[in-house]
N, CA, C and O atoms as CSV, one atom per row, in Angstrom:
chain,resi,resn,atom,element,x,y,z
A,1,MET,N,N,13.893,-0.809,-0.624
A,1,MET,CA,C,14.246,-2.210,-0.561
A,1,MET,C,C,15.192,-2.431,0.604
A,1,MET,O,O,16.059,-1.607,0.892
A,2,THR,N,N,15.007,-3.546,1.257
A,2,THR,CA,C,15.848,-3.842,2.401
A,2,THR,C,C,16.983,-4.797,2.067
A,2,THR,O,O,18.039,-4.712,2.694
A,3,ASN,N,N,16.816,-5.694,1.116
A,3,ASN,CA,C,17.854,-6.644,0.748
A,3,ASN,C,C,18.721,-6.056,-0.360
A,3,ASN,O,O,18.221,-5.369,-1.250
A,4,ASP,N,N,20.052,-6.336,-0.299
A,4,ASP,CA,C,20.951,-5.802,-1.313
A,4,ASP,C,C,20.669,-6.386,-2.689
A,4,ASP,O,O,20.568,-5.641,-3.664
A,5,ASN,N,N,20.541,-7.695,-2.786
A,5,ASN,CA,C,20.277,-8.370,-4.059
A,5,ASN,C,C,19.146,-9.365,-3.871
A,5,ASN,O,O,19.390,-10.565,-3.742
A,6,PRO,N,N,17.913,-8.881,-3.854
A,6,PRO,CA,C,16.776,-9.765,-3.622
A,6,PRO,C,C,16.632,-10.827,-4.715
A,6,PRO,O,O,16.877,-10.564,-5.892
A,7,THR,N,N,16.235,-12.014,-4.306
A,7,THR,CA,C,15.969,-13.098,-5.241
A,7,THR,C,C,14.467,-13.167,-5.481
A,7,THR,O,O,13.678,-13.279,-4.543
A,8,ILE,N,N,14.090,-13.100,-6.743
A,8,ILE,CA,C,12.695,-13.119,-7.142
A,8,ILE,C,C,12.444,-14.389,-7.936
A,8,ILE,O,O,13.149,-14.661,-8.908
A,9,PHE,N,N,11.450,-15.166,-7.536
A,9,PHE,CA,C,11.029,-16.340,-8.281
A,9,PHE,C,C,9.838,-15.941,-9.149
A,9,PHE,O,O,8.905,-15.293,-8.675
A,10,ILE,N,N,9.878,-16.331,-10.417
A,10,ILE,CA,C,8.753,-16.138,-11.325
A,10,ILE,C,C,8.260,-17.520,-11.730
A,10,ILE,O,O,9.028,-18.342,-12.230
A,11,VAL,N,N,6.969,-17.769,-11.509
A,11,VAL,CA,C,6.388,-19.075,-11.808
A,11,VAL,C,C,5.240,-18.877,-12.791
A,11,VAL,O,O,4.200,-18.314,-12.449
A,12,ASP,N,N,5.447,-19.353,-14.019
A,12,ASP,CA,C,4.420,-19.221,-15.046
A,12,ASP,C,C,4.671,-20.268,-16.117
A,12,ASP,O,O,5.819,-20.539,-16.470
A,13,ASP,N,N,3.601,-20.857,-16.632
A,13,ASP,CA,C,3.749,-21.882,-17.665
A,13,ASP,C,C,3.747,-21.302,-19.077
A,13,ASP,O,O,3.693,-22.047,-20.055
A,14,GLU,N,N,3.807,-19.979,-19.185
A,14,GLU,CA,C,3.940,-19.313,-20.484
A,14,GLU,C,C,5.385,-18.822,-20.607
A,14,GLU,O,O,5.736,-17.791,-20.035
A,15,PRO,N,N,6.225,-19.552,-21.350
A,15,PRO,CA,C,7.657,-19.218,-21.412
A,15,PRO,C,C,7.951,-17.785,-21.881
A,15,PRO,O,O,8.858,-17.140,-21.355
A,16,LEU,N,N,7.204,-17.291,-22.848
A,16,LEU,CA,C,7.469,-15.947,-23.354
A,16,LEU,C,C,7.208,-14.900,-22.278
A,16,LEU,O,O,8.023,-13.999,-22.081
A,17,LEU,N,N,6.090,-15.009,-21.586
A,17,LEU,CA,C,5.773,-14.054,-20.525
A,17,LEU,C,C,6.821,-14.136,-19.420
A,17,LEU,O,O,7.277,-13.110,-18.916
A,18,THR,N,N,7.202,-15.348,-19.046
A,18,THR,CA,C,8.206,-15.532,-17.992
A,18,THR,C,C,9.522,-14.857,-18.376
A,18,THR,O,O,10.130,-14.159,-17.564
A,19,GLU,N,N,9.954,-15.070,-19.610
A,19,GLU,CA,C,11.207,-14.476,-20.080
A,19,GLU,C,C,11.107,-12.954,-20.122
A,19,GLU,O,O,12.038,-12.257,-19.718
A,20,MET,N,N,9.980,-12.440,-20.612
A,20,MET,CA,C,9.809,-10.987,-20.694
A,20,MET,C,C,9.803,-10.336,-19.314
A,20,MET,O,O,10.442,-9.302,-19.117
A,21,LEU,N,N,9.090,-10.927,-18.356
A,21,LEU,CA,C,9.056,-10.371,-17.004
A,21,LEU,C,C,10.429,-10.463,-16.349
A,21,LEU,O,O,10.870,-9.519,-15.693
A,22,SER,N,N,11.094,-11.576,-16.523
A,22,SER,CA,C,12.439,-11.736,-15.979
A,22,SER,C,C,13.376,-10.662,-16.528
A,22,SER,O,O,14.095,-10.009,-15.772
A,23,ASP,N,N,13.359,-10.485,-17.849
A,23,ASP,CA,C,14.205,-9.456,-18.473
A,23,ASP,C,C,13.854,-8.071,-17.958
A,23,ASP,O,O,14.744,-7.268,-17.679
A,24,TYR,N,N,12.564,-7.783,-17.830
A,24,TYR,CA,C,12.129,-6.469,-17.354
A,24,TYR,C,C,12.668,-6.195,-15.947
A,24,TYR,O,O,13.208,-5.122,-15.679
A,25,LEU,N,N,12.517,-7.172,-15.059
A,25,LEU,CA,C,12.987,-6.977,-13.679
A,25,LEU,C,C,14.499,-6.807,-13.631
A,25,LEU,O,O,15.004,-5.998,-12.853
A,26,LYS,N,N,15.221,-7.553,-14.446
A,26,LYS,CA,C,16.689,-7.428,-14.477
A,26,LYS,C,C,17.114,-6.074,-15.034
A,26,LYS,O,O,18.122,-5.516,-14.599
A,27,GLU,N,N,16.360,-5.541,-15.989
A,27,GLU,CA,C,16.700,-4.264,-16.620
A,27,GLU,C,C,16.449,-3.060,-15.721
A,27,GLU,O,O,16.902,-1.959,-16.032
A,28,GLN,N,N,15.747,-3.245,-14.628
A,28,GLN,CA,C,15.405,-2.117,-13.761
A,28,GLN,C,C,16.569,-1.665,-12.894
A,28,GLN,O,O,16.427,-0.721,-12.118
A,29,ASP,N,N,17.705,-2.316,-13.012
A,29,ASP,CA,C,18.911,-1.945,-12.281
A,29,ASP,C,C,18.672,-1.913,-10.770
A,29,ASP,O,O,19.197,-1.059,-10.055
A,30,ALA,N,N,17.866,-2.871,-10.308
A,30,ALA,CA,C,17.574,-2.959,-8.878
A,30,ALA,C,C,18.379,-4.079,-8.221
A,30,ALA,O,O,18.229,-4.329,-7.025
A,31,GLY,N,N,19.222,-4.748,-8.983
A,31,GLY,CA,C,20.048,-5.810,-8.430
A,31,GLY,C,C,19.299,-7.103,-8.158
A,31,GLY,O,O,19.756,-7.931,-7.370
A,32,PHE,N,N,18.158,-7.285,-8.799
A,32,PHE,CA,C,17.387,-8.506,-8.563
A,32,PHE,C,C,18.087,-9.729,-9.159
A,32,PHE,O,O,18.597,-9.690,-10.278
A,33,ASN,N,N,18.097,-10.796,-8.395
A,33,ASN,CA,C,18.433,-12.118,-8.911
A,33,ASN,C,C,17.099,-12.754,-9.253
A,33,ASN,O,O,16.253,-12.915,-8.373
A,34,VAL,N,N,16.892,-13.116,-10.500
A,34,VAL,CA,C,15.612,-13.657,-10.937
A,34,VAL,C,C,15.783,-15.108,-11.346
A,34,VAL,O,O,16.688,-15.457,-12.105
A,35,LYS,N,N,14.903,-15.939,-10.832
A,35,LYS,CA,C,14.906,-17.353,-11.185
A,35,LYS,C,C,13.502,-17.700,-11.660
A,35,LYS,O,O,12.517,-17.327,-11.021
A,36,THR,N,N,13.407,-18.416,-12.784
A,36,THR,CA,C,12.099,-18.725,-13.350
A,36,THR,C,C,11.801,-20.217,-13.261
A,36,THR,O,O,12.703,-21.055,-13.256
A,37,PHE,N,N,10.501,-20.522,-13.189
A,37,PHE,CA,C,10.022,-21.894,-13.070
A,37,PHE,C,C,8.797,-22.082,-13.951
A,37,PHE,O,O,7.896,-21.244,-13.938
A,38,PRO,N,N,8.746,-23.178,-14.724
A,38,PRO,CA,C,7.579,-23.434,-15.559
A,38,PRO,C,C,6.429,-24.097,-14.803
A,38,PRO,O,O,5.303,-24.141,-15.299
A,39,THR,N,N,6.710,-24.615,-13.602
A,39,THR,CA,C,5.674,-25.271,-12.794
A,39,THR,C,C,5.799,-24.845,-11.338
A,39,THR,O,O,6.869,-24.451,-10.872
A,40,GLY,N,N,4.685,-24.934,-10.639
A,40,GLY,CA,C,4.691,-24.637,-9.214
A,40,GLY,C,C,5.498,-25.646,-8.426
A,40,GLY,O,O,6.137,-25.304,-7.431
A,41,GLU,N,N,5.467,-26.901,-8.875
A,41,GLU,CA,C,6.213,-27.952,-8.179
A,41,GLU,C,C,7.710,-27.663,-8.208
A,41,GLU,O,O,8.406,-27.872,-7.215
A,42,ALA,N,N,8.202,-27.182,-9.350
A,42,ALA,CA,C,9.621,-26.827,-9.454
A,42,ALA,C,C,9.961,-25.685,-8.507
A,42,ALA,O,O,11.032,-25.680,-7.900
A,43,CYS,N,N,9.071,-24.734,-8.380
A,43,CYS,CA,C,9.271,-23.627,-7.442
A,43,CYS,C,C,9.340,-24.144,-6.011
A,43,CYS,O,O,10.222,-23.759,-5.243
A,44,LEU,N,N,8.402,-25.022,-5.662
A,44,LEU,CA,C,8.374,-25.563,-4.297
A,44,LEU,C,C,9.672,-26.288,-3.957
A,44,LEU,O,O,10.149,-26.215,-2.825
A,45,LEU,N,N,10.237,-26.984,-4.931
A,45,LEU,CA,C,11.492,-27.703,-4.702
A,45,LEU,C,C,12.664,-26.763,-4.445
A,45,LEU,O,O,13.685,-27.179,-3.897
A,46,SER,N,N,12.522,-25.492,-4.840
A,46,SER,CA,C,13.605,-24.523,-4.676
A,46,SER,C,C,13.372,-23.526,-3.545
A,46,SER,O,O,14.169,-22.603,-3.371
A,47,LEU,N,N,12.304,-23.690,-2.778
A,47,LEU,CA,C,12.021,-22.728,-1.703
A,47,LEU,C,C,13.121,-22.670,-0.652
A,47,LEU,O,O,13.238,-21.680,0.071
A,48,ASP,N,N,13.932,-23.728,-0.560
A,48,ASP,CA,C,15.036,-23.698,0.406
A,48,ASP,C,C,16.126,-22.704,-0.004
A,48,ASP,O,O,17.070,-22.474,0.752
A,49,GLU,N,N,16.001,-22.112,-1.202
A,49,GLU,CA,C,16.910,-21.049,-1.631
A,49,GLU,C,C,16.498,-19.698,-1.041
A,49,GLU,O,O,17.188,-18.698,-1.242
A,50,HIS,N,N,15.396,-19.665,-0.327
A,50,HIS,CA,C,14.899,-18.489,0.392
A,50,HIS,C,C,14.712,-17.263,-0.502
A,50,HIS,O,O,15.386,-16.249,-0.320
A,51,PRO,N,N,13.795,-17.357,-1.467
A,51,PRO,CA,C,13.530,-16.178,-2.299
A,51,PRO,C,C,12.949,-15.058,-1.453
A,51,PRO,O,O,12.395,-15.292,-0.379
A,52,ASP,N,N,13.085,-13.846,-1.952
A,52,ASP,CA,C,12.547,-12.682,-1.252
A,52,ASP,C,C,11.126,-12.357,-1.684
A,52,ASP,O,O,10.404,-11.653,-0.977
A,53,ALA,N,N,10.720,-12.872,-2.851
A,53,ALA,CA,C,9.356,-12.690,-3.348
A,53,ALA,C,C,9.104,-13.707,-4.457
A,53,ALA,O,O,10.031,-14.188,-5.110
A,54,VAL,N,N,7.828,-14.019,-4.648
A,54,VAL,CA,C,7.409,-14.927,-5.715
A,54,VAL,C,C,6.323,-14.230,-6.523
A,54,VAL,O,O,5.382,-13.665,-5.966
A,55,VAL,N,N,6.466,-14.277,-7.846
A,55,VAL,CA,C,5.430,-13.800,-8.762
A,55,VAL,C,C,4.911,-15.042,-9.466
A,55,VAL,O,O,5.678,-15.772,-10.093
A,56,MET,N,N,3.596,-15.284,-9.362
A,56,MET,CA,C,3.067,-16.545,-9.856
A,56,MET,C,C,1.753,-16.363,-10.609
A,56,MET,O,O,0.895,-15.565,-10.233
A,57,ASP,N,N,1.634,-17.127,-11.676
A,57,ASP,CA,C,0.428,-17.135,-12.483
A,57,ASP,C,C,-0.715,-17.819,-11.731
A,57,ASP,O,O,-0.523,-18.867,-11.114
A,58,TYR,N,N,-1.890,-17.224,-11.786
A,58,TYR,CA,C,-3.065,-17.818,-11.144
A,58,TYR,C,C,-3.479,-19.105,-11.848
A,58,TYR,O,O,-3.769,-20.107,-11.194
A,59,TYR,N,N,-3.506,-19.082,-13.171
A,59,TYR,CA,C,-3.917,-20.263,-13.935
A,59,TYR,C,C,-2.729,-21.148,-14.304
A,59,TYR,O,O,-2.667,-21.687,-15.409
A,60,LEU,N,N,-1.820,-21.288,-13.402
A,60,LEU,CA,C,-0.648,-22.126,-13.587
A,60,LEU,C,C,-1.068,-23.562,-13.893
A,60,LEU,O,O,-1.923,-24.128,-13.212
A,61,ASN,N,N,-0.459,-24.140,-14.922
A,61,ASN,CA,C,-0.708,-25.545,-15.297
A,61,ASN,C,C,-2.156,-25.826,-15.671
A,61,ASN,O,O,-2.606,-26.964,-15.541
A,62,SER,N,N,-2.889,-24.833,-16.126
A,62,SER,CA,C,-4.303,-25.041,-16.434
A,62,SER,C,C,-4.521,-26.010,-17.594
A,62,SER,O,O,-5.616,-26.548,-17.757
A,63,LYS,N,N,-3.488,-26.231,-18.395
A,63,LYS,CA,C,-3.619,-27.132,-19.541
A,63,LYS,C,C,-3.324,-28.588,-19.166
A,63,LYS,O,O,-3.577,-29.497,-19.957
A,64,GLU,N,N,-2.794,-28.807,-17.974
A,64,GLU,CA,C,-2.405,-30.153,-17.568
A,64,GLU,C,C,-3.408,-30.717,-16.567
A,64,GLU,O,O,-3.688,-30.098,-15.540
A,65,LYS,N,N,-3.936,-31.878,-16.869
A,65,LYS,CA,C,-4.904,-32.521,-15.990
A,65,LYS,C,C,-4.245,-32.901,-14.659
A,65,LYS,O,O,-3.142,-33.448,-14.636
A,66,ASP,N,N,-4.919,-32.610,-13.577
A,66,ASP,CA,C,-4.486,-32.956,-12.220
A,66,ASP,C,C,-3.189,-32.281,-11.778
A,66,ASP,O,O,-2.601,-32.699,-10.781
A,67,ALA,N,N,-2.727,-31.259,-12.483
A,67,ALA,CA,C,-1.524,-30.539,-12.059
A,67,ALA,C,C,-1.926,-29.480,-11.032
A,67,ALA,O,O,-3.057,-28.996,-11.034
A,68,ALA,N,N,-1.003,-29.136,-10.176
A,68,ALA,CA,C,-1.265,-28.117,-9.164
A,68,ALA,C,C,-1.429,-26.759,-9.844
A,68,ALA,O,O,-0.634,-26.396,-10.712
A,69,ASN,N,N,-2.448,-26.018,-9.454
A,69,ASN,CA,C,-2.659,-24.691,-10.020
A,69,ASN,C,C,-2.051,-23.624,-9.107
A,69,ASN,O,O,-1.472,-23.940,-8.067
A,70,GLY,N,N,-2.187,-22.373,-9.503
A,70,GLY,CA,C,-1.592,-21.287,-8.734
A,70,GLY,C,C,-2.071,-21.209,-7.296
A,70,GLY,O,O,-1.280,-20.928,-6.396
A,71,ILE,N,N,-3.348,-21.451,-7.067
A,71,ILE,CA,C,-3.884,-21.415,-5.694
A,71,ILE,C,C,-3.286,-22.547,-4.859
A,71,ILE,O,O,-2.924,-22.340,-3.700
A,72,ASP,N,N,-3.181,-23.740,-5.443
A,72,ASP,CA,C,-2.579,-24.867,-4.721
A,72,ASP,C,C,-1.145,-24.537,-4.303
A,72,ASP,O,O,-0.745,-24.790,-3.166
A,73,ILE,N,N,-0.386,-23.975,-5.229
A,73,ILE,CA,C,1.014,-23.646,-4.945
A,73,ILE,C,C,1.092,-22.499,-3.940
A,73,ILE,O,O,1.935,-22.519,-3.043
A,74,LEU,N,N,0.221,-21.502,-4.082
A,74,LEU,CA,C,0.173,-20.397,-3.116
A,74,LEU,C,C,-0.057,-20.926,-1.705
A,74,LEU,O,O,0.638,-20.527,-0.771
A,75,LYS,N,N,-1.019,-21.814,-1.546
A,75,LYS,CA,C,-1.316,-22.377,-0.218
A,75,LYS,C,C,-0.095,-23.094,0.351
A,75,LYS,O,O,0.212,-22.963,1.535
A,76,GLU,N,N,0.597,-23.852,-0.496
A,76,GLU,CA,C,1.769,-24.595,-0.023
A,76,GLU,C,C,2.917,-23.648,0.340
A,76,GLU,O,O,3.600,-23.851,1.344
A,77,ILE,N,N,3.125,-22.622,-0.475
A,77,ILE,CA,C,4.169,-21.636,-0.158
A,77,ILE,C,C,3.879,-20.982,1.190
A,77,ILE,O,O,4.769,-20.867,2.033
A,78,LYS,N,N,2.636,-20.554,1.390
A,78,LYS,CA,C,2.284,-19.863,2.635
A,78,LYS,C,C,2.345,-20.799,3.846
A,78,LYS,O,O,2.621,-20.360,4.962
A,79,LYS,N,N,2.085,-22.086,3.617
A,79,LYS,CA,C,2.211,-23.055,4.707
A,79,LYS,C,C,3.680,-23.179,5.129
A,79,LYS,O,O,3.990,-23.267,6.317
A,80,ARG,N,N,4.559,-23.184,4.157
A,80,ARG,CA,C,5.996,-23.334,4.431
A,80,ARG,C,C,6.652,-22.046,4.896
A,80,ARG,O,O,7.557,-22.069,5.730
A,81,ASN,N,N,6.196,-20.918,4.355
A,81,ASN,CA,C,6.807,-19.630,4.689
A,81,ASN,C,C,5.741,-18.536,4.654
A,81,ASN,O,O,5.588,-17.850,3.644
A,82,PRO,N,N,5.010,-18.372,5.749
A,82,PRO,CA,C,3.900,-17.405,5.774
A,82,PRO,C,C,4.304,-15.967,5.462
A,82,PRO,O,O,3.480,-15.186,4.986
A,83,ALA,N,N,5.561,-15.605,5.724
A,83,ALA,CA,C,5.988,-14.218,5.515
A,83,ALA,C,C,6.464,-13.926,4.100
A,83,ALA,O,O,6.694,-12.764,3.764
A,84,LEU,N,N,6.617,-14.939,3.268
A,84,LEU,CA,C,7.122,-14.732,1.910
A,84,LEU,C,C,6.079,-13.997,1.063
A,84,LEU,O,O,4.959,-14.483,0.911
A,85,PRO,N,N,6.436,-12.827,0.509
A,85,PRO,CA,C,5.493,-12.097,-0.346
A,85,PRO,C,C,5.255,-12.839,-1.663
A,85,PRO,O,O,6.197,-13.188,-2.374
A,86,VAL,N,N,3.986,-13.071,-1.970
A,86,VAL,CA,C,3.609,-13.716,-3.227
A,86,VAL,C,C,2.675,-12.770,-3.974
A,86,VAL,O,O,1.666,-12.316,-3.434
A,87,ILE,N,N,3.027,-12.482,-5.223
A,87,ILE,CA,C,2.204,-11.654,-6.092
A,87,ILE,C,C,1.579,-12.579,-7.120
A,87,ILE,O,O,2.287,-13.252,-7.870
A,88,MET,N,N,0.264,-12.614,-7.156
A,88,MET,CA,C,-0.439,-13.429,-8.142
A,88,MET,C,C,-0.647,-12.598,-9.401
A,88,MET,O,O,-0.989,-11.417,-9.343
A,89,LEU,N,N,-0.429,-13.249,-10.539
A,89,LEU,CA,C,-0.532,-12.598,-11.832
A,89,LEU,C,C,-1.566,-13.349,-12.663
A,89,LEU,O,O,-1.509,-14.575,-12.762
A,90,SER,N,N,-2.508,-12.626,-13.257
A,90,SER,CA,C,-3.555,-13.295,-14.019
A,90,SER,C,C,-4.147,-12.363,-15.064
A,90,SER,O,O,-4.076,-11.140,-14.944
A,91,SER,N,N,-4.723,-12.958,-16.072
A,91,SER,CA,C,-5.451,-12.161,-17.068
A,91,SER,C,C,-6.915,-12.016,-16.666
A,91,SER,O,O,-7.678,-11.331,-17.347
A,92,GLN,N,N,-7.310,-12.646,-15.582
A,92,GLN,CA,C,-8.701,-12.615,-15.117
A,92,GLN,C,C,-8.994,-11.330,-14.343
A,92,GLN,O,O,-8.372,-11.047,-13.319
A,93,LYS,N,N,-9.944,-10.568,-14.851
A,93,LYS,CA,C,-10.370,-9.340,-14.176
A,93,LYS,C,C,-11.575,-9.674,-13.314
A,93,LYS,O,O,-12.690,-9.220,-13.571
A,94,SER,N,N,-11.331,-10.471,-12.289
A,94,SER,CA,C,-12.411,-10.962,-11.440
A,94,SER,C,C,-12.135,-10.621,-9.985
A,94,SER,O,O,-11.106,-10.995,-9.421
A,95,TYR,N,N,-13.079,-9.902,-9.393
A,95,TYR,CA,C,-12.950,-9.577,-7.974
A,95,TYR,C,C,-12.930,-10.853,-7.134
A,95,TYR,O,O,-12.183,-10.940,-6.159
A,96,ALA,N,N,-13.742,-11.840,-7.504
A,96,ALA,CA,C,-13.808,-13.094,-6.742
A,96,ALA,C,C,-12.470,-13.818,-6.756
A,96,ALA,O,O,-12.020,-14.316,-5.724
A,97,ILE,N,N,-11.832,-13.879,-7.922
A,97,ILE,CA,C,-10.530,-14.541,-8.007
A,97,ILE,C,C,-9.479,-13.746,-7.243
A,97,ILE,O,O,-8.689,-14.320,-6.495
A,98,ALA,N,N,-9.466,-12.441,-7.426
A,98,ALA,CA,C,-8.503,-11.598,-6.713
A,98,ALA,C,C,-8.656,-11.741,-5.201
A,98,ALA,O,O,-7.665,-11.899,-4.489
A,99,SER,N,N,-9.885,-11.688,-4.713
A,99,SER,CA,C,-10.097,-11.794,-3.264
A,99,SER,C,C,-9.743,-13.190,-2.757
A,99,SER,O,O,-9.284,-13.340,-1.625
A,100,GLN,N,N,-9.955,-14.213,-3.589
A,100,GLN,CA,C,-9.571,-15.569,-3.193
A,100,GLN,C,C,-8.055,-15.660,-3.003
A,100,GLN,O,O,-7.588,-16.255,-2.032
A,101,THR,N,N,-7.293,-15.078,-3.916
A,101,THR,CA,C,-5.838,-15.146,-3.778
A,101,THR,C,C,-5.364,-14.387,-2.533
A,101,THR,O,O,-4.451,-14.839,-1.841
A,102,ILE,N,N,-5.968,-13.263,-2.255
A,102,ILE,CA,C,-5.609,-12.489,-1.059
A,102,ILE,C,C,-5.989,-13.283,0.200
A,102,ILE,O,O,-5.237,-13.296,1.174
A,103,MET,N,N,-7.135,-13.933,0.178
A,103,MET,CA,C,-7.585,-14.740,1.316
A,103,MET,C,C,-6.582,-15.851,1.632
A,103,MET,O,O,-6.369,-16.187,2.797
A,104,TYR,N,N,-5.970,-16.416,0.595
A,104,TYR,CA,C,-5.005,-17.494,0.798
A,104,TYR,C,C,-3.582,-16.985,1.010
A,104,TYR,O,O,-2.647,-17.781,1.088
A,105,GLY,N,N,-3.411,-15.681,1.102
A,105,GLY,CA,C,-2.118,-15.154,1.511
A,105,GLY,C,C,-1.325,-14.381,0.482
A,105,GLY,O,O,-0.214,-13.940,0.776
A,106,ALA,N,N,-1.858,-14.200,-0.718
A,106,ALA,CA,C,-1.126,-13.399,-1.695
A,106,ALA,C,C,-1.032,-11.957,-1.211
A,106,ALA,O,O,-1.971,-11.426,-0.618
A,107,MET,N,N,0.102,-11.339,-1.469
A,107,MET,CA,C,0.304,-9.945,-1.087
A,107,MET,C,C,-0.493,-9.027,-2.016
A,107,MET,O,O,-1.002,-7.990,-1.592
A,108,HIS,N,N,-0.594,-9.424,-3.291
A,108,HIS,CA,C,-1.256,-8.576,-4.268
A,108,HIS,C,C,-1.694,-9.430,-5.456
A,108,HIS,O,O,-1.175,-10.524,-5.676
A,109,TYR,N,N,-2.647,-8.916,-6.210
A,109,TYR,CA,C,-3.167,-9.561,-7.415
A,109,TYR,C,C,-2.994,-8.571,-8.555
A,109,TYR,O,O,-3.577,-7.487,-8.536
A,110,VAL,N,N,-2.190,-8.943,-9.550
A,110,VAL,CA,C,-1.905,-8.053,-10.671
A,110,VAL,C,C,-2.524,-8.639,-11.936
A,110,VAL,O,O,-2.354,-9.821,-12.233
A,111,ILE,N,N,-3.236,-7.807,-12.667
A,111,ILE,CA,C,-3.857,-8.241,-13.920
A,111,ILE,C,C,-2.852,-8.029,-15.052
A,111,ILE,O,O,-2.289,-6.946,-15.210
A,112,LYS,N,N,-2.641,-9.094,-15.838
A,112,LYS,CA,C,-1.733,-9.013,-16.979
A,112,LYS,C,C,-2.217,-7.924,-17.917
A,112,LYS,O,O,-3.404,-7.835,-18.229
A,113,GLY,N,N,-1.298,-7.113,-18.354
A,113,GLY,CA,C,-1.645,-6.024,-19.254
A,113,GLY,C,C,-0.468,-5.098,-19.432
A,113,GLY,O,O,0.661,-5.422,-19.064
A,114,GLN,N,N,-0.741,-3.952,-19.997
A,114,GLN,CA,C,0.287,-3.002,-20.388
A,114,GLN,C,C,1.210,-2.580,-19.239
A,114,GLN,O,O,2.421,-2.483,-19.439
A,115,ASP,N,N,0.678,-2.333,-18.065
A,115,ASP,CA,C,1.488,-1.826,-16.953
A,115,ASP,C,C,1.798,-2.877,-15.890
A,115,ASP,O,O,2.291,-2.534,-14.816
A,116,ALA,N,N,1.521,-4.139,-16.169
A,116,ALA,CA,C,1.681,-5.189,-15.163
A,116,ALA,C,C,3.122,-5.326,-14.696
A,116,ALA,O,O,3.367,-5.460,-13.497
A,117,PHE,N,N,4.079,-5.295,-15.615
A,117,PHE,CA,C,5.475,-5.486,-15.229
A,117,PHE,C,C,5.945,-4.365,-14.308
A,117,PHE,O,O,6.638,-4.614,-13.322
A,118,GLU,N,N,5.570,-3.141,-14.629
A,118,GLU,CA,C,5.958,-2.008,-13.785
A,118,GLU,C,C,5.296,-2.108,-12.416
A,118,GLU,O,O,5.926,-1.820,-11.398
A,119,GLU,N,N,4.036,-2.512,-12.387
A,119,GLU,CA,C,3.335,-2.680,-11.111
A,119,GLU,C,C,4.032,-3.741,-10.258
A,119,GLU,O,O,4.218,-3.551,-9.056
A,120,ILE,N,N,4.412,-4.846,-10.875
A,120,ILE,CA,C,5.117,-5.917,-10.145
A,120,ILE,C,C,6.453,-5.384,-9.623
A,120,ILE,O,O,6.805,-5.613,-8.466
A,121,PHE,N,N,7.178,-4.691,-10.457
A,121,PHE,CA,C,8.465,-4.116,-10.032
A,121,PHE,C,C,8.287,-3.209,-8.815
A,121,PHE,O,O,9.031,-3.318,-7.841
A,122,GLN,N,N,7.306,-2.322,-8.873
A,122,GLN,CA,C,7.078,-1.393,-7.763
A,122,GLN,C,C,6.661,-2.133,-6.474
A,122,GLN,O,O,7.078,-1.764,-5.376
A,123,LEU,N,N,5.844,-3.164,-6.624
A,123,LEU,CA,C,5.433,-3.957,-5.451
A,123,LEU,C,C,6.635,-4.648,-4.808
A,123,LEU,O,O,6.791,-4.639,-3.587
A,124,ILE,N,N,7.476,-5.243,-5.641
A,124,ILE,CA,C,8.656,-5.927,-5.115
A,124,ILE,C,C,9.592,-4.906,-4.464
A,124,ILE,O,O,10.075,-5.120,-3.352
A,125,LYS,N,N,9.835,-3.830,-5.142
A,125,LYS,CA,C,10.733,-2.779,-4.631
A,125,LYS,C,C,10.272,-2.268,-3.263
A,125,LYS,O,O,11.090,-1.992,-2.385
A,126,ALA,N,N,8.973,-2.147,-3.098
A,126,ALA,CA,C,8.419,-1.617,-1.843
A,126,ALA,C,C,8.348,-2.647,-0.724
A,126,ALA,O,O,8.201,-2.285,0.443
A,127,ASN,N,N,8.452,-3.930,-1.069
A,127,ASN,CA,C,8.186,-4.958,-0.052
A,127,ASN,C,C,9.302,-5.959,0.210
A,127,ASN,O,O,9.129,-6.864,1.026
A,128,VAL,N,N,10.440,-5.823,-0.458
A,128,VAL,CA,C,11.541,-6.760,-0.157
A,128,VAL,C,C,12.774,-6.009,0.275
A,128,VAL,O,O,13.800,-6.623,0.569
């Protein structure tokens, strides 16, 4: 890691998952400052805080009509800060979805599951 206390944004509309991932990253004793957001729009409003990485749900806001989804927010993040590492998180085991997120600038696509939190931790540790 290059930053002393990297700031990690977690964006997911599932409060339990967001809290669990936040707690996991804080427990790794890596000095992460973790900030969570229930919507992509809230994350976008805080980008001026210059996070070191963003972990975001692919199906963000899927229950809300006309709300911005993970791809929409990813595109906006990359437009504003092309170098910001974004890790997409999803339960979808789809090559097409994974490749779409990478095409739009995601650093990595992680499938929700047993080892997802550790994989996210290792990706952040290696890239911030």
